Phi, psi and omega in degrees: 000126172280129182293143176290145175267124173259349184251145177238120188268008182202160172299163172307161185316314185302345189250004187284320186284154179302320190259020179287154176303135179262348183241128168270107187284328184279149180290136175252131184270115175303135183301149172280153195300323177295340188265348186203123189227034188237128160289133184207168177221167178236164178261011168232171173289135172247127175245136177215170170213136182273123179275322179192159186091188182228151178207185175220128174257142168242112183219138174052045177059017180251142180263136178223144174266145183233127173213178178314127179100336183287148184254148182254138171217121174230114182283171184296147179075357179269115184294127188214163179200145185216148173205161182292144186290313181233158182283345186267345185225132182277151178252121179258120178235160170234142186234151185223139178240128176241131183298136182301303183315313185304311186292327183295310181308301183309312175307320175300319179291315180292324188259015177053048173064026175283096187289329171299316173309309183291322180293322179296318181298315179288326172298318172307311180297324178278332183241340193244333186280124177299150174298321172252130179240118190271139178302317183290345176260330179224074186288332179298312176306310175305316182301321177287316178298317174306315180286350169291315184290321174304316175295326179285339178287351179284028178056038178263131185272006178212161183280132175263165177303330173303308180298322179293314175305312178302326178282325175309306183301322180298312183297316169308303179294326175297320173306308178303311190295315187260003183303317187297330183279348194293318185301305187295324187283333179282332179281333181269353185290143179286142172301146177290151184247140174266357184276084191295330184284326173282325174301327181292318184299313180295328176294316180308303180299328182294324183276327181252041178300341180262009175270171186232053178285135178282161172304322184291329180277329169302312182291324176304330181293332185238027171047048173238158168301155172308314184300308191294308184303316187279333175297317184291321183292313184293319182304327185270312192263338182085356182222164186278161179307317178305311186285327173298322175296318177299324177292319176290331178297309191295323180296312180297322176298320183298319181292322183289328180288327183285324196246353182229171171261013180296145180298150180298319176296325184287318179299315186296322170295314188300327180265009169115356185262127167279334180252121179286333172303316176294326177294317177303319187290308183296314182299306178308320180289328180274331185245001174065024170201166176292164169302318179300316177300321177294319180292304185308315180299319181289330182288317177299317177302315184294314184295323181293330178268000000 
């Protein structure tokens, strides 16, 4: 059986040459989940804006909710995946791609060739800056990214130094804003694994978290017994593939509970549960509270801040 490929190492063909357009001026409709099933990464910075609709992003094993007015930031080499939240409403976005080498040179210039400082900023970009930046939480950062989009709207077919400078400014400010959280995130980060099979399964589950693949069907992909398959997965992640999928489902649900007014029943169905009581049980186990209590707590926290 030929193993399914989950990663794309390059941009689409129209972005491969140095003189290719860096700005997609037309709106892109995020795919519906059944139309797109590949985690991928780019060799350029990806900046975007959501014009309308709702979507879900997966980047660096984290789940993000996206809606109109939110900004998108993906660093080079970051595996990510996105789709429209519902089949009835399109999620329309515009994207810009910026060469990594241009930003590196500007950071070196702005930071007076302090290579350690530049390395720290690039590390923050790749690991700690969220893929989706909400204006109500990070207004200054959103304004910078929005200014890049506005510059590109001026019918310029290539990125100017001003656009590059804006992104360099964003990286410096984002580094300062998210630096405090780095220590905790580093403690929680999973260790790299040499087991490619397990990594592939985790990537598959990250995209298809609302499907109901059995251990048997997952093991069959790699010609392994269920026992051997489960042991290898648990060795890497510390939990079974099914528990890993439940964890992903509850993460998606938490994002939707915090950022939308969707009913709990709809959210349960959206993340893969036909039985709402099973969703309540899984969510409570992961977060220590019911979905409704979680939503109430997050709303109160937002109002206080």
